C-alpha positions in Angstrom: 104.0 61.4 128.1 104.9 63.4 125.0 107.4 65.5 126.9 109.0 62.5 128.5 109.3 60.9 125.1 111.0 64.0 123.8 113.6 63.8 126.5 114.7 60.5 125.1 115.1 61.9 121.6 117.2 64.6 120.0 116.6 68.3 120.3 115.5 68.2 116.7 112.0 67.1 117.6 111.6 69.8 120.3 112.9 72.5 117.9 110.6 71.3 115.2 107.6 71.7 117.5 108.8 75.1 118.7 109.2 76.3 115.1 105.7 75.2 114.2 104.2 77.0 117.3 106.3 80.2 116.8 104.9 80.8 113.3 101.3 79.8 114.1 98.4 81.5 115.9 99.3 79.5 119.0 102.7 81.0 119.6 102.1 80.9 123.4 102.2 77.1 123.2 105.9 77.4 122.4 106.6 78.7 125.8 104.4 76.2 127.5 106.2 73.4 125.7 109.6 74.9 126.7 108.5 75.1 130.3 107.1 71.6 130.3 110.4 70.3 128.9 112.4 72.0 131.6 110.1 70.7 134.4 110.1 67.2 133.0 113.9 67.2 132.9 114.1 68.5 136.5 111.7 65.8 137.7 113.6 62.9 135.9 116.9 62.2 137.7 117.9 59.8 134.9 118.0 62.6 132.4 120.5 65.5 132.3 119.4 69.0 131.9 118.7 69.6 128.1 121.2 71.5 126.1 119.1 74.0 124.3 120.7 75.3 121.1 120.6 78.4 119.0 117.5 77.2 117.2 115.6 76.8 120.4 116.1 80.4 121.4 115.6 81.7 117.9 112.1 80.1 117.7 111.2 81.3 121.2 112.2 84.8 120.3 110.1 84.5 117.1 107.2 83.5 119.3 107.7 86.6 121.4 107.7 88.7 118.3 104.5 87.0 117.1 102.8 87.6 120.4 104.2 91.2 120.6 105.4 90.3 124.1 108.6 92.2 124.8 108.7 91.3 128.5 109.3 87.6 127.6 111.6 88.7 124.8 113.7 90.7 127.2 114.0 87.7 129.6 115.2 85.6 126.7 117.7 88.3 125.8 119.2 88.1 129.2 119.2 84.3 129.1 120.9 84.1 125.7 123.5 86.5 126.8 124.2 84.4 129.9 124.5 81.3 127.7 127.0 83.0 125.3 124.8 83.5 122.3 125.7 87.2 122.0 127.9 86.5 119.0 125.5 84.1 117.3 124.1 85.8 114.2 120.8 83.9 114.1 120.0 84.5 117.7 120.9 88.1 117.6 118.9 88.6 114.4 115.9 87.0 116.1 116.5 89.5 119.0 116.5 92.4 116.6 113.3 91.1 115.0 111.6 90.7 118.3 112.4 94.2 119.5 111.3 95.9 116.2 108.2 93.8 116.0 107.2 95.0 119.5 108.2 98.6 118.7 111.1 98.7 121.1 113.3 100.4 118.6 116.0 101.7 121.0 116.8 98.1 122.1 116.7 96.8 118.6 119.2 99.5 117.5 121.5 98.7 120.4 121.5 94.9 119.6 122.0 95.6 115.9 124.9 98.1 116.5 126.6 95.7 118.9 126.5 92.6 116.6 130.0 91.6 115.5 128.6 90.0 112.4 125.5 90.7 110.4 124.0 88.9 107.4 121.5 90.2 104.9 118.6 88.9 107.0 119.8 91.1 109.9 119.9 94.2 107.8 116.5 93.5 106.2 114.8 92.8 109.6 116.1 96.1 110.9 115.2 98.1 107.8 111.7 96.7 107.3 111.0 96.9 111.1 111.9 100.6 111.1 109.7 101.4 108.1 106.8 99.6 109.8 107.0 102.2 112.7 107.4 105.1 110.3 111.2 105.6 110.9 111.8 105.9 107.1 114.8 108.2 107.4 116.6 105.9 109.8 115.8 103.0 107.6 117.0 104.7 104.5 120.3 105.6 106.2 120.8 101.9 107.0 119.8 101.0 103.5 122.5 103.3 102.0 125.1 101.6 104.3 124.0 98.1 103.6 126.9 96.2 101.9 124.8 93.7 99.9 121.4 95.1 99.2 118.8 92.6 97.8 115.2 92.7 96.7 113.9 92.6 100.2 115.9 95.7 101.2 114.7 97.7 98.2 111.1 96.6 98.7 111.2 97.5 102.4 112.2 101.1 101.7 109.8 101.5 98.8 107.0 100.2 101.0 108.1 102.6 103.8 107.9 105.6 101.4 104.5 104.5 100.2 103.1 104.1 103.8 104.3 107.6 104.6 102.7 109.0 101.4 106.1 109.9 100.0 105.0 108.6 96.6 107.6 110.5 94.5 110.5 109.0 96.5 108.9 105.5 96.3 108.6 105.7 92.5 112.1 107.1 92.1 113.6 104.3 94.2 111.6 101.7 92.2 113.1 103.1 89.0 116.6 103.1 90.5 116.0 99.5 91.6 115.1 98.4 88.0 118.0 100.3 86.5 120.3 98.5 89.1 119.2 95.1 87.6 117.5 94.1 90.9 114.4 92.2 89.7 111.3 93.2 91.7 109.1 90.5 93.2 105.3 90.4 93.4 105.6 92.0 96.8 107.6 94.9 95.4 104.9 95.5 92.8 102.2 95.4 95.4 104.2 98.0 97.4 104.6 100.4 94.5 101.0 100.4 93.2 99.6 102.7 96.0 102.4 105.2 95.2 101.3 105.6 91.5 97.6 106.2 92.1 96.7 109.6 90.7 99.4 109.6 88.0 98.2 107.9 84.9 101.5 108.1 83.0 103.4 106.3 85.7 100.5 103.8 86.1 100.8 103.0 82.3 104.6 102.6 82.6 104.2 100.3 85.6 101.6 98.3 83.6 104.0 97.9 80.8 106.7 96.6 83.1 104.2 94.2 84.7 103.2 92.7 81.3 106.8 92.5 80.1 107.8 90.7 83.3 104.8 88.4 83.3 103.6 89.4 86.7 100.0 89.8 85.6 99.9 86.2 84.3 101.2 84.6 87.5 99.7 86.6 90.3 96.0 87.8 90.3 96.9 90.2 93.1 98.9 92.2 90.6 96.1 92.3 88.2 93.6 93.4 90.9 96.0 96.2 91.9 96.2 97.4 88.3 92.4 97.6 88.1 92.2 99.6 91.3 95.1 101.8 90.3 93.7 102.7 86.9 90.4 103.6 88.5 92.1 105.8 91.1 94.1 107.5 88.3 90.8 108.6 86.8 91.0 106.2 83.8 88.0 103.8 84.4 88.0 102.7 80.8 91.5 101.3 81.1 90.5 99.6 84.3 87.5 98.1 82.7 89.4 97.0 79.6 92.1 95.4 81.6 89.5 93.7 83.8 87.8 92.2 80.7 91.2 90.9 79.4 91.5 88.7 82.5 90.2 85.2 82.1 87.0 84.6 84.1 88.7 81.5 85.7 91.4 83.7 87.2 89.1 86.4 88.5 88.5 86.2 92.2 86.2 88.2 94.6 88.8 91.0 94.9 88.9 91.4 91.1 85.2 91.9 90.9 85.1 94.2 93.9 87.9 96.3 92.5 86.0 97.0 89.2 82.7 97.5 91.0 84.4 100.0 93.3 86.0 101.7 90.3 82.6 102.2 88.6 81.1 103.5 91.9 84.0 106.0 92.2 83.2 107.3 88.7 79.4 107.5 89.2 78.8 104.6 86.8 76.1 102.9 88.9 74.5 101.0 86.0 77.9 99.4 85.1 78.6 98.6 88.7 75.2 96.8 89.1 75.8 94.8 85.8 79.2 93.7 87.0 77.8 92.7 90.4 75.1 90.6 88.6 77.8 89.0 86.4 79.8 88.1 89.5 76.8 86.5 91.1 76.3 84.3 88.0 79.9 83.2 88.4 78.9 81.7 91.7 80.9 84.1 93.9 79.3 85.2 97.1 79.9 88.9 97.8 81.5 90.1 101.0 80.8 93.3 102.9 83.4 95.2 100.9 81.8 94.3 97.5 78.3 95.2 98.9 79.5 98.5 100.2 80.9 99.4 96.8 77.7 98.4 95.2 75.6 100.5 97.6 77.9 103.4 97.1 77.4 103.1 93.3 73.6 103.0 93.7 73.7 106.1 95.9 75.7 108.3 93.5 73.8 107.1 90.5 70.4 107.6 92.1 69.4 103.9 91.8 67.4 104.0 95.0 65.2 101.0 94.4 68.1 98.8 93.3 70.1 100.0 96.3 67.3 99.1 98.7 66.9 95.7 97.1 70.6 95.0 97.4 70.6 96.1 101.0 67.8 93.7 101.8 69.5 90.9 99.9 72.7 91.6 101.9 70.9 90.7 105.1 68.4 88.0 103.9 70.2 86.2 101.2 74.0 86.8 101.7 73.8 86.7 105.5 76.1 89.7 105.9 75.4 91.9 108.9 75.5 95.6 107.7 78.0 97.8 109.5 77.8 101.6 110.0 79.3 102.2 106.5 76.5 100.2 104.8 73.8 102.1 106.8 75.6 105.4 105.9 75.4 104.6 102.2 71.7 103.7 102.6 70.8 107.0 104.5 72.9 109.0 102.0 71.1 107.3 99.0 67.6 108.0 100.4 68.6 111.6 101.4 70.0 112.4 98.0 66.7 111.2 96.4 64.7 113.4 98.8 63.1 110.4 100.5 63.9 111.9 103.9 61.2 110.1 106.0 62.6 106.7 104.8 66.1 107.9 105.5 65.2 109.0 109.1 63.4 105.7 109.7 66.5 103.7 108.5 68.8 105.9 110.7 66.5 105.1 113.7 66.8 101.4 113.0 70.6 101.4 113.3 71.7 99.4 116.4 72.8 101.6 119.2 76.1 99.9 119.5 77.2 101.1 116.0 75.2 104.3 115.4 77.3 107.5 115.3 77.0 111.2 114.6 78.1 110.8 111.0 74.9 109.1 110.1 72.8 112.0 111.5 75.1 114.6 109.9 74.5 112.9 106.6 70.8 113.2 107.1 71.2 116.8 108.3 73.0 117.6 105.0 70.0 116.1 103.1 67.6 118.2 105.2 69.6 121.3 104.4 69.6 120.5 100.7 65.8 119.8 100.6 64.8 122.5 103.1 63.2 120.1 105.6 63.0 122.3 108.6 61.1 120.1 111.2 63.2 117.0 110.4 66.4 119.1 110.5 65.5 120.2 114.0 65.0 116.6 115.1 68.2 115.5 113.5 70.1 118.4 115.1 68.8 117.4 118.5 70.0 113.8 117.8 73.5 115.1 116.9 73.7 117.2 120.0 72.9 114.2 122.1 76.0 112.6 120.7 78.4 115.5 120.0 77.7 119.1 121.1 80.9 120.7 120.1 80.8 120.6 116.2 80.0 124.0 114.8 79.1 122.9 111.3 75.9 121.2 112.7 74.6 124.6 114.0 75.6 126.4 110.8 73.7 123.8 108.7 70.6 124.1 110.8 70.8 127.9 110.8 71.0 127.8 107.0 67.9 125.7 106.9 66.1 128.3 109.0 67.5 131.1 106.8 66.3 129.5 103.6 62.8 129.3 105.1 62.9 132.9 106.2 62.9 132.1 109.9 65.6 134.6 110.9 64.6 134.7 114.5 65.5 131.1 114.7 68.7 131.8 112.9 69.7 134.3 115.6 68.6 132.0 118.4 70.8 129.1 117.0 73.8 131.4 116.4 73.4 132.7 120.0 73.3 129.1 121.2 76.5 128.4 119.2 78.3 131.3 121.0 76.8 130.4 124.4 78.2 126.8 124.2 81.5 128.1 122.9 81.3 125.7 119.9 84.3 125.8 117.6 83.9 126.1 113.8 86.9 125.9 111.6 87.0 129.0 109.5 86.9 128.7 105.7 90.2 129.2 103.8 91.0 130.2 100.3 94.0 129.8 98.1 93.4 133.1 96.3 
């Protein structure tokens, strides 16, 4: 009924629906609607075959990109060429976008190179698509050739450098952008922050630019990134001070998680717990990321009872199912405190579908530190059930035996290491 009704109206209604579907989580429905439209027109003799326009195929190509379905996109490529859209900039740009979104870079490059006309969107789609797949050099080459570069182009290359850990080049290009009177957007700022982590002077410079431009007042994501960046630059006091300057009404869960994570990173467990309790009073329900940061803080600060209490609240009160990282923090916390029996018990309680060798290696490290021979042997057997080829496990266990004077067991274990041809990466020195 709906499709038959559409046949009696303009293509505008169909294209509007296709557009909505193509940018939604139900992109496949765009193709279903297109097919139903074709079938309905074929079954209705009183209606001529619909004349699909450039918007129709642009939205269908966008749907292919959203679904990462290059097979359908390739069929649409053939169809649009047959219908004479090979010179239409919007359709060709949608084709480039479809191919780069699906990782078919050779086809994307061919379509881009053969386009008789390109607009800024075409260039930006190609540049950002290449950086997404790590082809930063090719993207930079296009960027340098682009006739009218805009903020999207600059941001795309900066983000590409950041993703590839080429932080110096990202910062240099950001400075060039500002000098060229290209005003960065919030997305640009979010792209540059990961590149300045570890360099306090650059972080302070970026902070000054953010305040001068008013980004911190209009976008809480910028403020949250600044908190995180200061903490990762080793300046937790600046992170804390900036956090306190933000109005409580503007702070969201990410704001609180960022500062809690920062305190945890710097071994400031007490401050992390106080922040968490303040967050609770604000009525914010913690998520698994916030709880992981809190458990990590308790582990490094030796706040075992608090950590156990928060782990129990996580399950009983917050209704958050712990994952392997939460269990890892718990085992590490108990192991550091020498409460090895409790740590082993918790490790054994971890569901089989998520438990891994890292948990047992964490406990083995605690056994080595505290000289727990019998438990160390049990843990080593557990690890060997999961992974037999990691030499460090054998070395740790042999060290436990050596510290207890059981040199016969040391020889036996080292013989087992050679017998099983287990590889251990040799140590290296810069001296």
